[in-house]
N, C-alpha and C positions, 0 to 999 in steps of 0.2 A: 521451405526453409531447409537448407542442407544442415546435416548434423554438425558440421564444423562451425557454421554460422550460429547455431543454437549454443554450442559450447562457447563461442566468443561472447554471445549475449550474457551467458552465465558468468563468464570471467569478468565482464564489465560490472555485473551486479556485485560480485565478490569484492572487486576493487573498490566499489562505492562503500561497502561495509567497512573496509579498512580505512579509507580516506575520511569517512564520517565519524570514525572513532568507535563504531559498534563492535569492530574486531580490533583488539589491541595487539601489540608486538608480543609474540610468543603464544598467542591463542591457537589452539588446534582447530582444524577444519574437518568435520566428519562428513563423509560422502553421503550417507543415508539422510542425515539431518538436512543437508543442503538440498538433496533431491526432494525431500518432503517440503521444504520451504519454497522452492521454486516450482513445485508441481511437475517434475520431470523424472525420467529414469536416472539411474546412477551412472550410466555410460557417458552422457555429455558432461556430467559433473566431474567425473574423473578426467575427462579430456580438458576441461576448463582448469582444473587444479594443476595439471601438468603444464599447460600453457603459462600459467602464472608463475609456476616454479622456474620455467625457462626464462621468464621476463624479470626474475629477481624479486617478485612481490612475495612469493611464498618460499619456504624452505622445506624440502622433502627429506625426512629423517628415516633411515632404514628401519623397517619393521615398526615404525611409529606413526607414519602418515605425514600430512602436510601441516605446516605452522606458519603464522604470519612472520615474515622476516623483519629484522630490525630496520633495514634500509627502506622498507615499505612506508615508514613514517614520513619520508620525504616526498611521497607521491603528491602531485598537484593535479587537481581536477577542475576544469573550467567548463561551464555549460552556458550556452547562449540563451538569452531570454526568448529567442524564437524557437527553441527546441520544444517539440510537441511530442507527447507520448504515443499518439496514434498516427503512425506513418504507414503507408500502404506496403512498404518493404517488409514489414513484420507481419507474419501470417496470423499470429495470435491477436495482434491489434486489429488486423483486417476483420477477423471473425467477430471480435468485440464490437467494432464499429458497425458491422452489418447487423448485429443483434440490436444495438442501440437504435438504429435507424429503420428497423423493421424490414430489412432486405432479405432476411431468412426467417423461416417459420419457427415456432416454439419447439416442434418435434421434427427430428430429421435423422436420416441414416448416415453412417460413416461414409458410405459410398458417395452420397451426394456431396458431402463436405470435401472428400478427397478430390472429386472431379472439379468442384468449384474453385478450390485453392491450389490445385495441382500438387498434392502432397502424397508422400508415401504413408503407409499404415503407421510406421513408427513415428514419423513427424507429426501426423494428426493426433496420435495418442499423447505425445508430449504436450501439444497445445490444449487438448481437452482436459488433461490432468491438471494443467495450470488453471483452466477455467473452473474446474471442480474446486480447487484450493481457494480460488478467489470468491467462490460461493455463488456462481451464476450458471452452473451446468451440472447435470447429473445423468448417469447412465440409466436408461429405462430398463425395466425388468424384461429380460428376453432379447430385446432387439432395439437398437437405435439410441438416440440421445435426446434429452429434454433441456432446453434453456429456461432458466428460472426467472421469475419477475425481478426486475431491478428498477431503480429510479430512472426511468426513461423519459419522464415528463417533468416540467417545472412543478406541477401540482404535487407529484409524488415526492420530489425533492424537498419541498416545503413541509409536507406532512412528516417526513422523517425528522427534520429539524425541530418541528413542534413536539414530536414524540421525545426527542432527546432533551428538550427543555423541561419535560416532565420528569424523566427518569434519572438524569445525571445529577441535578441538584438534590432530588429526593434520596438518592443512594448515599449521599454524605450524611444524611440524617437517620440512617438505619441504626437500630439499637446495637448491632454488631460491628459498626464501622470502627476500624482501628487503623491508626496511622502506621504505615510501613516505611521505616526510614530508608531502606534500600531502594524502594520505588521512588521516594521523594528525591533522594540523592541522584539516582540515575536519570530521572526526568529533568532535574535541574541542570545536569551536565549536558543533556541533549539539547534542551531549549537554549541554554547559554551559548553553546557552540553554534547553533543555528543563527543566533543574533550576531555572533562574532564573524563567522565566515560562511556557514553552510547555505544560507538563504541565497547568496549570490552564485554559488558554485555547484550545488547539487541539482540533479534533474527533478522535474516536477513530481514524478512518482515517489521519489524518496522523501521529498518534503511533505507530501500528502500522507505518506506512511507515518512519518514522525508525529504529525498532528493527530492522526487517529490513535496512534499508540499512547499518546499522553492521556487521552480521555479513557481508553480501555484500561490502562494501568491504574488510574485513579478510581475508576468504578469497581475494580477488583477489591479495593480496600473496604468496600461495604460488606464483604464476606457473605453476600447474597449472590449465588451463582446465576440466578435468573436475570439480575440486572446486567451482569457481565455478558452473558450469552446474548441477551437482547441487543445490547449495544454493538457487539461484534457483528451480529447478523445485519443490522441496519447499516453499519459502516460498509459492509461488503456490498449491500444493495445500492448505496450511493456512489461507490468507488468509480464505477465505469463512467458515470456522468461527470464526475469531478475530473477524472483523467482527461475527458474529452474537452472540457473547458480550459481555456488558457489560465495558468496560475498567475495571480497578481502577487508578485514577490514583495512589493512594497506593503501590501496588506499583511503579509506574514510577519512583518516586524511587530505590528500591533498585536497580532495573535500570540507571538512568543512572549511579549511583555505581559499580556493577560495571563498566560500560563504561569509565568514566574510569580505574578502577584497572587494567584490562587495557591501556589505552593507556599508562599510566605504566610498566608493566612492559616493554612493547615498546620504549618510548623509552630505557629504561635498558639495553636489550640482554638482558633476562632473559626470553628467548623460551620456555624450558622452563617457567618459572614462569607465564608468560602462558598457555601451553597448559593447564596444570593449572587455572588460574583460569577459563579458558573452559569447561572441563568442569564445574567446580563451579557456574558461573553458569547453564549450560543445565540442569543437574540441579535446581537450585533453581527455575528457571522452570517446569520440568515438574511439580514437586511442588506449585506454586502454581496452575498452570493446569489440571491434570488434573481436580481436583474440579469446576471450573467447567464444563468440557466435559461431564462426566458428568451434572451437574445440568441442563444445557441439553438433553441427550439424553433424560433422563427427562421433562422438560416437553413435548418434542415428541411422545414416545410417548403421553403422557396426552391431548394435544390431537388427535392424528391418529386418525380413525375407523378401526375395523377393516375 
């Protein structure tokens, strides 16, 4: 992947943050913050910001940096239902696909990866840093890289959901659970916007991110950091498999409605009812997603040579 292509991908991601409402008119964009978010160095982020400034999405203010421009609110984003997050043209996605389908070993050297994907050292570093941020890669002590366990099988995927069905409802019943109005308002805004427009126009990765964020933000209100850390970790472990499966956009309508119902219960102080609603919601999601993951697993087995 050429650095200019990486910068274009980052520019597309930033544009999605604007069109989805996550970044509002006048918001500043910090280079290091974005580099950390996307798991890349600051150089391609700076290039992406400059590209967006030239396109009129951002405004560059002298000695102050980049800000979302007022005209950016008119941006329109359309995404085909056929869009898939894992395309071979993207080297990060190729690496993730190969790890999901056991085409590469759990421990590997940078030289092997550079030769396999025809990458420069800087390009490979950007890809591996993103994998580290996504939670499925780490640098070995001394030499090489290690790819971490993720939900690569339907069995693991189901186990993660059953684990979530235990911890997420329980987190609402923690003694220190406290309603955070800012979290409630922000999640209501995101879920309502998804129902109004975003489900049809945003890429699968962004939709899945919004769904995971809802659950991670709600579990934070337990004020028990171990609940939050556990959920973030298992969400990362299932992310690659969910990205690999085609997103059912019609199902997301029901998901958003469930999310809004849970928010309503919490705002009314009906925490026990919200806990039960969360368990039903996760159980319903498992019953819908499980056949999809089993179907994908069978397709991989058929395509993978003995």
